[in-house]
mmCIF file as Biopython writes it, N, C-alpha, C and O atoms, coordinates in Angstrom:
data_model
#
loop_
_atom_site.group_PDB
_atom_site.id
_atom_site.type_symbol
_atom_site.label_atom_id
_atom_site.label_alt_id
_atom_site.label_comp_id
_atom_site.label_asym_id
_atom_site.label_entity_id
_atom_site.label_seq_id
_atom_site.pdbx_PDB_ins_code
_atom_site.Cartn_x
_atom_site.Cartn_y
_atom_site.Cartn_z
_atom_site.occupancy
_atom_site.B_iso_or_equiv
_atom_site.auth_seq_id
_atom_site.auth_asym_id
_atom_site.pdbx_PDB_model_num
ATOM 1   N N  . UNK A ? 1  ? 81.351  88.141  71.496  1.0 0.0 1  A 1 
ATOM 2   C CA . UNK A ? 1  ? 79.972  88.413  71.174  1.0 0.0 1  A 1 
ATOM 3   C C  . UNK A ? 1  ? 79.580  87.657  69.923  1.0 0.0 1  A 1 
ATOM 4   O O  . UNK A ? 1  ? 78.453  87.177  69.800  1.0 0.0 1  A 1 
ATOM 5   N N  . UNK A ? 2  ? 80.517  87.553  69.000  1.0 0.0 2  A 1 
ATOM 6   C CA . UNK A ? 2  ? 80.223  86.811  67.784  1.0 0.0 2  A 1 
ATOM 7   C C  . UNK A ? 2  ? 79.955  85.351  68.079  1.0 0.0 2  A 1 
ATOM 8   O O  . UNK A ? 2  ? 79.061  84.747  67.485  1.0 0.0 2  A 1 
ATOM 9   N N  . UNK A ? 3  ? 80.731  84.774  69.002  1.0 0.0 3  A 1 
ATOM 10  C CA . UNK A ? 3  ? 80.514  83.373  69.367  1.0 0.0 3  A 1 
ATOM 11  C C  . UNK A ? 3  ? 79.150  83.175  70.018  1.0 0.0 3  A 1 
ATOM 12  O O  . UNK A ? 3  ? 78.480  82.181  69.740  1.0 0.0 3  A 1 
ATOM 13  N N  . UNK A ? 4  ? 78.732  84.082  70.862  1.0 0.0 4  A 1 
ATOM 14  C CA . UNK A ? 4  ? 77.441  83.924  71.523  1.0 0.0 4  A 1 
ATOM 15  C C  . UNK A ? 4  ? 76.279  84.067  70.548  1.0 0.0 4  A 1 
ATOM 16  O O  . UNK A ? 4  ? 75.194  83.537  70.787  1.0 0.0 4  A 1 
ATOM 17  N N  . UNK A ? 5  ? 76.506  84.784  69.451  1.0 0.0 5  A 1 
ATOM 18  C CA . UNK A ? 5  ? 75.464  84.931  68.435  1.0 0.0 5  A 1 
ATOM 19  C C  . UNK A ? 5  ? 75.531  83.820  67.394  1.0 0.0 5  A 1 
ATOM 20  O O  . UNK A ? 5  ? 74.707  83.766  66.481  1.0 0.0 5  A 1 
ATOM 21  N N  . UNK A ? 6  ? 76.515  82.936  67.533  1.0 0.0 6  A 1 
ATOM 22  C CA . UNK A ? 6  ? 76.643  81.842  66.599  1.0 0.0 6  A 1 
ATOM 23  C C  . UNK A ? 6  ? 77.393  82.225  65.326  1.0 0.0 6  A 1 
ATOM 24  O O  . UNK A ? 6  ? 77.295  81.523  64.320  1.0 0.0 6  A 1 
ATOM 25  N N  . UNK A ? 7  ? 78.136  83.323  65.356  1.0 0.0 7  A 1 
ATOM 26  C CA . UNK A ? 7  ? 78.897  83.766  64.193  1.0 0.0 7  A 1 
ATOM 27  C C  . UNK A ? 7  ? 80.351  83.345  64.339  1.0 0.0 7  A 1 
ATOM 28  O O  . UNK A ? 7  ? 80.876  83.274  65.450  1.0 0.0 7  A 1 
ATOM 29  N N  . UNK A ? 8  ? 80.984  83.074  63.239  1.0 0.0 8  A 1 
ATOM 30  C CA . UNK A ? 8  ? 82.411  82.750  63.230  1.0 0.0 8  A 1 
ATOM 31  C C  . UNK A ? 8  ? 83.143  83.904  62.557  1.0 0.0 8  A 1 
ATOM 32  O O  . UNK A ? 8  ? 83.118  84.042  61.334  1.0 0.0 8  A 1 
ATOM 33  N N  . UNK A ? 9  ? 83.794  84.730  63.373  1.0 0.0 9  A 1 
ATOM 34  C CA . UNK A ? 9  ? 84.504  85.889  62.845  1.0 0.0 9  A 1 
ATOM 35  C C  . UNK A ? 9  ? 85.942  85.519  62.516  1.0 0.0 9  A 1 
ATOM 36  O O  . UNK A ? 9  ? 86.575  84.785  63.275  1.0 0.0 9  A 1 
ATOM 37  N N  . UNK A ? 10 ? 86.471  86.011  61.401  1.0 0.0 10 A 1 
ATOM 38  C CA . UNK A ? 10 ? 87.875  85.705  61.066  1.0 0.0 10 A 1 
ATOM 39  C C  . UNK A ? 10 ? 88.843  86.405  62.016  1.0 0.0 10 A 1 
ATOM 40  O O  . UNK A ? 10 ? 88.509  87.412  62.641  1.0 0.0 10 A 1 
ATOM 41  N N  . UNK A ? 11 ? 90.044  85.851  62.108  1.0 0.0 11 A 1 
ATOM 42  C CA . UNK A ? 11 ? 91.051  86.423  63.013  1.0 0.0 11 A 1 
ATOM 43  C C  . UNK A ? 11 ? 91.410  87.861  62.648  1.0 0.0 11 A 1 
ATOM 44  O O  . UNK A ? 11 ? 91.770  88.640  63.531  1.0 0.0 11 A 1 
ATOM 45  N N  . UNK A ? 12 ? 91.324  88.225  61.392  1.0 0.0 12 A 1 
ATOM 46  C CA . UNK A ? 12 ? 91.676  89.587  60.985  1.0 0.0 12 A 1 
ATOM 47  C C  . UNK A ? 12 ? 90.715  90.620  61.568  1.0 0.0 12 A 1 
ATOM 48  O O  . UNK A ? 12 ? 91.064  91.795  61.685  1.0 0.0 12 A 1 
ATOM 49  N N  . UNK A ? 13 ? 89.527  90.195  61.929  1.0 0.0 13 A 1 
ATOM 50  C CA . UNK A ? 13 ? 88.557  91.103  62.543  1.0 0.0 13 A 1 
ATOM 51  C C  . UNK A ? 13 ? 88.798  91.214  64.046  1.0 0.0 13 A 1 
ATOM 52  O O  . UNK A ? 13 ? 88.590  92.277  64.632  1.0 0.0 13 A 1 
ATOM 53  N N  . UNK A ? 14 ? 89.226  90.144  64.657  1.0 0.0 14 A 1 
ATOM 54  C CA . UNK A ? 14 ? 89.381  90.094  66.115  1.0 0.0 14 A 1 
ATOM 55  C C  . UNK A ? 14 ? 90.745  90.615  66.549  1.0 0.0 14 A 1 
ATOM 56  O O  . UNK A ? 14 ? 90.823  91.451  67.449  1.0 0.0 14 A 1 
ATOM 57  N N  . UNK A ? 15 ? 91.817  90.138  65.931  1.0 0.0 15 A 1 
ATOM 58  C CA . UNK A ? 15 ? 93.173  90.500  66.329  1.0 0.0 15 A 1 
ATOM 59  C C  . UNK A ? 15 ? 93.673  91.646  65.451  1.0 0.0 15 A 1 
ATOM 60  O O  . UNK A ? 15 ? 94.370  91.419  64.462  1.0 0.0 15 A 1 
ATOM 61  N N  . UNK A ? 16 ? 93.313  92.872  65.816  1.0 0.0 16 A 1 
ATOM 62  C CA . UNK A ? 16 ? 93.684  94.034  65.017  1.0 0.0 16 A 1 
ATOM 63  C C  . UNK A ? 16 ? 95.090  94.501  65.368  1.0 0.0 16 A 1 
ATOM 64  O O  . UNK A ? 16 ? 95.854  94.866  64.474  1.0 0.0 16 A 1 
ATOM 65  N N  . UNK A ? 17 ? 95.445  94.499  66.646  1.0 0.0 17 A 1 
ATOM 66  C CA . UNK A ? 17 ? 96.757  94.966  67.099  1.0 0.0 17 A 1 
ATOM 67  C C  . UNK A ? 17 ? 97.585  93.790  67.615  1.0 0.0 17 A 1 
ATOM 68  O O  . UNK A ? 17 ? 97.042  92.816  68.137  1.0 0.0 17 A 1 
ATOM 69  N N  . UNK A ? 18 ? 98.886  93.891  67.464  1.0 0.0 18 A 1 
ATOM 70  C CA . UNK A ? 18 ? 99.804  92.903  68.023  1.0 0.0 18 A 1 
ATOM 71  C C  . UNK A ? 18 ? 100.171 93.324  69.442  1.0 0.0 18 A 1 
ATOM 72  O O  . UNK A ? 18 ? 99.854  94.437  69.863  1.0 0.0 18 A 1 
ATOM 73  N N  . UNK A ? 19 ? 100.834 92.445  70.174  1.0 0.0 19 A 1 
ATOM 74  C CA . UNK A ? 19 ? 101.167 92.695  71.574  1.0 0.0 19 A 1 
ATOM 75  C C  . UNK A ? 19 ? 101.974 93.958  71.795  1.0 0.0 19 A 1 
ATOM 76  O O  . UNK A ? 19 ? 101.669 94.726  72.707  1.0 0.0 19 A 1 
ATOM 77  N N  . UNK A ? 20 ? 103.000 94.196  70.980  1.0 0.0 20 A 1 
ATOM 78  C CA . UNK A ? 20 ? 103.842 95.383  71.153  1.0 0.0 20 A 1 
ATOM 79  C C  . UNK A ? 20 ? 103.041 96.662  70.894  1.0 0.0 20 A 1 
ATOM 80  O O  . UNK A ? 20 ? 103.219 97.661  71.592  1.0 0.0 20 A 1 
ATOM 81  N N  . UNK A ? 21 ? 102.178 96.631  69.912  1.0 0.0 21 A 1 
ATOM 82  C CA . UNK A ? 21 ? 101.348 97.808  69.623  1.0 0.0 21 A 1 
ATOM 83  C C  . UNK A ? 21 ? 100.389 98.094  70.769  1.0 0.0 21 A 1 
ATOM 84  O O  . UNK A ? 21 ? 100.171 99.252  71.125  1.0 0.0 21 A 1 
ATOM 85  N N  . UNK A ? 22 ? 99.818  97.051  71.341  1.0 0.0 22 A 1 
ATOM 86  C CA . UNK A ? 22 ? 98.924  97.243  72.476  1.0 0.0 22 A 1 
ATOM 87  C C  . UNK A ? 22 ? 99.644  97.837  73.668  1.0 0.0 22 A 1 
ATOM 88  O O  . UNK A ? 22 ? 99.092  98.674  74.383  1.0 0.0 22 A 1 
ATOM 89  N N  . UNK A ? 23 ? 100.884 97.402  73.884  1.0 0.0 23 A 1 
ATOM 90  C CA . UNK A ? 23 ? 101.673 97.937  74.995  1.0 0.0 23 A 1 
ATOM 91  C C  . UNK A ? 23 ? 101.884 99.442  74.841  1.0 0.0 23 A 1 
ATOM 92  O O  . UNK A ? 23 ? 101.724 100.197 75.800  1.0 0.0 23 A 1 
ATOM 93  N N  . UNK A ? 24 ? 102.242 99.874  73.638  1.0 0.0 24 A 1 
ATOM 94  C CA . UNK A ? 24 ? 102.449 101.306 73.408  1.0 0.0 24 A 1 
ATOM 95  C C  . UNK A ? 24 ? 101.143 102.090 73.546  1.0 0.0 24 A 1 
ATOM 96  O O  . UNK A ? 24 ? 101.150 103.211 74.056  1.0 0.0 24 A 1 
ATOM 97  N N  . UNK A ? 25 ? 100.035 101.520 73.103  1.0 0.0 25 A 1 
ATOM 98  C CA . UNK A ? 25 ? 98.741  102.197 73.246  1.0 0.0 25 A 1 
ATOM 99  C C  . UNK A ? 25 ? 98.349  102.352 74.711  1.0 0.0 25 A 1 
ATOM 100 O O  . UNK A ? 25 ? 97.849  103.398 75.124  1.0 0.0 25 A 1 
ATOM 101 N N  . UNK A ? 26 ? 98.580  101.306 75.486  1.0 0.0 26 A 1 
ATOM 102 C CA . UNK A ? 26 ? 98.254  101.366 76.921  1.0 0.0 26 A 1 
ATOM 103 C C  . UNK A ? 26 ? 99.146  102.367 77.633  1.0 0.0 26 A 1 
ATOM 104 O O  . UNK A ? 26 ? 98.667  103.177 78.426  1.0 0.0 26 A 1 
ATOM 105 N N  . UNK A ? 27 ? 100.447 102.314 77.351  1.0 0.0 27 A 1 
ATOM 106 C CA . UNK A ? 27 ? 101.377 103.236 78.012  1.0 0.0 27 A 1 
ATOM 107 C C  . UNK A ? 27 ? 101.118 104.688 77.613  1.0 0.0 27 A 1 
ATOM 108 O O  . UNK A ? 27 ? 101.319 105.596 78.419  1.0 0.0 27 A 1 
ATOM 109 N N  . UNK A ? 28 ? 100.681 104.908 76.399  1.0 0.0 28 A 1 
ATOM 110 C CA . UNK A ? 28 ? 100.358 106.264 75.967  1.0 0.0 28 A 1 
ATOM 111 C C  . UNK A ? 28 ? 99.019  106.745 76.479  1.0 0.0 28 A 1 
ATOM 112 O O  . UNK A ? 28 ? 98.823  107.944 76.678  1.0 0.0 28 A 1 
ATOM 113 N N  . UNK A ? 29 ? 98.099  105.827 76.696  1.0 0.0 29 A 1 
ATOM 114 C CA . UNK A ? 29 ? 96.766  106.205 77.129  1.0 0.0 29 A 1 
ATOM 115 C C  . UNK A ? 29 ? 96.633  106.439 78.622  1.0 0.0 29 A 1 
ATOM 116 O O  . UNK A ? 29 ? 95.768  107.202 79.052  1.0 0.0 29 A 1 
ATOM 117 N N  . UNK A ? 30 ? 97.466  105.800 79.411  1.0 0.0 30 A 1 
ATOM 118 C CA . UNK A ? 30 ? 97.355  105.944 80.865  1.0 0.0 30 A 1 
ATOM 119 C C  . UNK A ? 30 ? 97.550  107.377 81.350  1.0 0.0 30 A 1 
ATOM 120 O O  . UNK A ? 30 ? 96.724  107.855 82.128  1.0 0.0 30 A 1 
ATOM 121 N N  . UNK A ? 31 ? 98.587  108.081 80.936  1.0 0.0 31 A 1 
ATOM 122 C CA . UNK A ? 31 ? 98.728  109.466 81.401  1.0 0.0 31 A 1 
ATOM 123 C C  . UNK A ? 31 ? 97.573  110.353 80.939  1.0 0.0 31 A 1 
ATOM 124 O O  . UNK A ? 31 ? 97.114  111.227 81.674  1.0 0.0 31 A 1 
ATOM 125 N N  . UNK A ? 32 ? 97.120  110.121 79.738  1.0 0.0 32 A 1 
ATOM 126 C CA . UNK A ? 32 ? 96.013  110.928 79.224  1.0 0.0 32 A 1 
ATOM 127 C C  . UNK A ? 32 ? 94.747  110.661 80.016  1.0 0.0 32 A 1 
ATOM 128 O O  . UNK A ? 32 ? 94.043  111.598 80.392  1.0 0.0 32 A 1 
ATOM 129 N N  . UNK A ? 33 ? 94.450  109.408 80.272  1.0 0.0 33 A 1 
ATOM 130 C CA . UNK A ? 33 ? 93.231  109.046 80.980  1.0 0.0 33 A 1 
ATOM 131 C C  . UNK A ? 33 ? 93.267  109.444 82.450  1.0 0.0 33 A 1 
ATOM 132 O O  . UNK A ? 33 ? 92.229  109.759 83.033  1.0 0.0 33 A 1 
ATOM 133 N N  . UNK A ? 34 ? 94.443  109.432 83.048  1.0 0.0 34 A 1 
ATOM 134 C CA . UNK A ? 34 ? 94.539  109.698 84.483  1.0 0.0 34 A 1 
ATOM 135 C C  . UNK A ? 34 ? 94.757  111.165 84.808  1.0 0.0 34 A 1 
ATOM 136 O O  . UNK A ? 34 ? 94.179  111.677 85.767  1.0 0.0 34 A 1 
ATOM 137 N N  . UNK A ? 35 ? 95.571  111.843 84.036  1.0 0.0 35 A 1 
ATOM 138 C CA . UNK A ? 35 ? 95.993  113.182 84.428  1.0 0.0 35 A 1 
ATOM 139 C C  . UNK A ? 35 ? 95.156  114.306 83.821  1.0 0.0 35 A 1 
ATOM 140 O O  . UNK A ? 35 ? 94.840  115.275 84.512  1.0 0.0 35 A 1 
ATOM 141 N N  . UNK A ? 36 ? 94.801  114.199 82.581  1.0 0.0 36 A 1 
ATOM 142 C CA . UNK A ? 36 ? 94.095  115.310 81.948  1.0 0.0 36 A 1 
ATOM 143 C C  . UNK A ? 36 ? 92.720  115.586 82.570  1.0 0.0 36 A 1 
ATOM 144 O O  . UNK A ? 36 ? 92.435  116.743 82.879  1.0 0.0 36 A 1 
ATOM 145 N N  . UNK A ? 37 ? 91.855  114.584 82.769  1.0 0.0 37 A 1 
ATOM 146 C CA . UNK A ? 37 ? 90.567  114.901 83.392  1.0 0.0 37 A 1 
ATOM 147 C C  . UNK A ? 37 ? 90.708  115.430 84.820  1.0 0.0 37 A 1 
ATOM 148 O O  . UNK A ? 37 ? 89.950  116.308 85.231  1.0 0.0 37 A 1 
ATOM 149 N N  . UNK A ? 38 ? 91.663  114.906 85.570  1.0 0.0 38 A 1 
ATOM 150 C CA . UNK A ? 38 ? 91.849  115.361 86.946  1.0 0.0 38 A 1 
ATOM 151 C C  . UNK A ? 38 ? 92.326  116.803 86.978  1.0 0.0 38 A 1 
ATOM 152 O O  . UNK A ? 38 ? 91.861  117.587 87.806  1.0 0.0 38 A 1 
ATOM 153 N N  . UNK A ? 39 ? 93.233  117.163 86.104  1.0 0.0 39 A 1 
ATOM 154 C CA . UNK A ? 39 ? 93.718  118.538 86.046  1.0 0.0 39 A 1 
ATOM 155 C C  . UNK A ? 39 ? 92.638  119.503 85.610  1.0 0.0 39 A 1 
ATOM 156 O O  . UNK A ? 39 ? 92.540  120.613 86.132  1.0 0.0 39 A 1 
ATOM 157 N N  . UNK A ? 40 ? 91.826  119.082 84.652  1.0 0.0 40 A 1 
ATOM 158 C CA . UNK A ? 40 ? 90.732  119.939 84.196  1.0 0.0 40 A 1 
ATOM 159 C C  . UNK A ? 40 ? 89.706  120.132 85.299  1.0 0.0 40 A 1 
ATOM 160 O O  . UNK A ? 40 ? 89.221  121.243 85.513  1.0 0.0 40 A 1 
ATOM 161 N N  . UNK A ? 41 ? 89.375  119.067 85.994  1.0 0.0 41 A 1 
ATOM 162 C CA . UNK A ? 41 ? 88.367  119.152 87.052  1.0 0.0 41 A 1 
ATOM 163 C C  . UNK A ? 41 ? 88.861  120.009 88.214  1.0 0.0 41 A 1 
ATOM 164 O O  . UNK A ? 41 ? 88.076  120.728 88.833  1.0 0.0 41 A 1 
ATOM 165 N N  . UNK A ? 42 ? 90.143  119.936 88.509  1.0 0.0 42 A 1 
ATOM 166 C CA . UNK A ? 42 ? 90.685  120.723 89.615  1.0 0.0 42 A 1 
ATOM 167 C C  . UNK A ? 42 ? 90.669  122.219 89.307  1.0 0.0 42 A 1 
ATOM 168 O O  . UNK A ? 42 ? 90.607  123.039 90.223  1.0 0.0 42 A 1 
ATOM 169 N N  . UNK A ? 43 ? 90.724  122.575 88.040  1.0 0.0 43 A 1 
ATOM 170 C CA . UNK A ? 43 ? 90.738  123.986 87.669  1.0 0.0 43 A 1 
ATOM 171 C C  . UNK A ? 43 ? 89.340  124.583 87.514  1.0 0.0 43 A 1 
ATOM 172 O O  . UNK A ? 43 ? 89.204  125.799 87.379  1.0 0.0 43 A 1 
ATOM 173 N N  . UNK A ? 44 ? 88.313  123.759 87.532  1.0 0.0 44 A 1 
ATOM 174 C CA . UNK A ? 44 ? 86.975  124.306 87.341  1.0 0.0 44 A 1 
ATOM 175 C C  . UNK A ? 44 ? 86.509  125.018 88.599  1.0 0.0 44 A 1 
ATOM 176 O O  . UNK A ? 44 ? 86.915  124.672 89.708  1.0 0.0 44 A 1 
ATOM 177 N N  . UNK A ? 45 ? 85.671  125.993 88.421  1.0 0.0 45 A 1 
ATOM 178 C CA . UNK A ? 45 ? 85.178  126.793 89.531  1.0 0.0 45 A 1 
ATOM 179 C C  . UNK A ? 45 ? 84.271  125.978 90.453  1.0 0.0 45 A 1 
ATOM 180 O O  . UNK A ? 45 ? 84.273  126.179 91.667  1.0 0.0 45 A 1 
ATOM 181 N N  . UNK A ? 46 ? 83.506  125.069 89.882  1.0 0.0 46 A 1 
ATOM 182 C CA . UNK A ? 46 ? 82.590  124.251 90.674  1.0 0.0 46 A 1 
ATOM 183 C C  . UNK A ? 46 ? 83.362  123.385 91.664  1.0 0.0 46 A 1 
ATOM 184 O O  . UNK A ? 46 ? 82.953  123.261 92.819  1.0 0.0 46 A 1 
ATOM 185 N N  . UNK A ? 47 ? 84.455  122.792 91.239  1.0 0.0 47 A 1 
ATOM 186 C CA . UNK A ? 47 ? 85.244  121.950 92.134  1.0 0.0 47 A 1 
ATOM 187 C C  . UNK A ? 47 ? 85.829  122.777 93.272  1.0 0.0 47 A 1 
ATOM 188 O O  . UNK A ? 47 ? 85.839  122.330 94.418  1.0 0.0 47 A 1 
ATOM 189 N N  . UNK A ? 48 ? 86.305  123.949 92.975  1.0 0.0 48 A 1 
ATOM 190 C CA . UNK A ? 48 ? 86.885  124.779 94.032  1.0 0.0 48 A 1 
ATOM 191 C C  . UNK A ? 48 ? 85.814  125.202 95.033  1.0 0.0 48 A 1 
ATOM 192 O O  . UNK A ? 48 ? 86.064  125.210 96.238  1.0 0.0 48 A 1 
ATOM 193 N N  . UNK A ? 49 ? 84.650  125.546 94.557  1.0 0.0 49 A 1 
ATOM 194 C CA . UNK A ? 49 ? 83.563  125.922 95.462  1.0 0.0 49 A 1 
ATOM 195 C C  . UNK A ? 49 ? 83.131  124.755 96.325  1.0 0.0 49 A 1 
ATOM 196 O O  . UNK A ? 49 ? 82.927  124.916 97.528  1.0 0.0 49 A 1 
ATOM 197 N N  . UNK A ? 50 ? 82.990  123.598 95.737  1.0 0.0 50 A 1 
ATOM 198 C CA . UNK A ? 50 ? 82.581  122.411 96.495  1.0 0.0 50 A 1 
ATOM 199 C C  . UNK A ? 50 ? 83.622  122.041 97.536  1.0 0.0 50 A 1 
ATOM 200 O O  . UNK A ? 50 ? 83.269  121.654 98.650  1.0 0.0 50 A 1 
ATOM 201 N N  . UNK A ? 51 ? 84.879  122.152 97.200  1.0 0.0 51 A 1 
ATOM 202 C CA . UNK A ? 51 ? 85.917  121.820 98.162  1.0 0.0 51 A 1 
ATOM 203 C C  . UNK A ? 51 ? 85.968  122.811 99.306  1.0 0.0 51 A 1 
ATOM 204 O O  . UNK A ? 51 ? 86.274  122.422 100.433 1.0 0.0 51 A 1 
ATOM 205 N N  . UNK A ? 52 ? 85.677  124.081 99.055  1.0 0.0 52 A 1 
ATOM 206 C CA . UNK A ? 52 ? 85.677  125.074 100.134 1.0 0.0 52 A 1 
ATOM 207 C C  . UNK A ? 52 ? 84.495  124.873 101.079 1.0 0.0 52 A 1 
ATOM 208 O O  . UNK A ? 52 ? 84.606  125.170 102.268 1.0 0.0 52 A 1 
ATOM 209 N N  . UNK A ? 53 ? 83.369  124.377 100.575 1.0 0.0 53 A 1 
ATOM 210 C CA . UNK A ? 53 ? 82.189  124.240 101.414 1.0 0.0 53 A 1 
ATOM 211 C C  . UNK A ? 53 ? 82.207  122.994 102.264 1.0 0.0 53 A 1 
ATOM 212 O O  . UNK A ? 53 ? 81.402  122.872 103.187 1.0 0.0 53 A 1 
ATOM 213 N N  . UNK A ? 54 ? 83.100  122.066 101.984 1.0 0.0 54 A 1 
ATOM 214 C CA . UNK A ? 54 ? 83.120  120.831 102.770 1.0 0.0 54 A 1 
ATOM 215 C C  . UNK A ? 54 ? 83.779  121.005 104.095 1.0 0.0 54 A 1 
ATOM 216 O O  . UNK A ? 54 ? 83.872  120.051 104.868 1.0 0.0 54 A 1 
#
């Protein structure tokens, strides 16, 4: 976005994490992003009612 606006941003602003750190963030975030919302939604009363009516 900085390039499209004609700005030259330093590398310290763009490259905040190194490759190994990104790997750990992705591996830690996947279970949270995939499992927690699905488990919460399955326990809600609205989801159970909707599934019974289909």
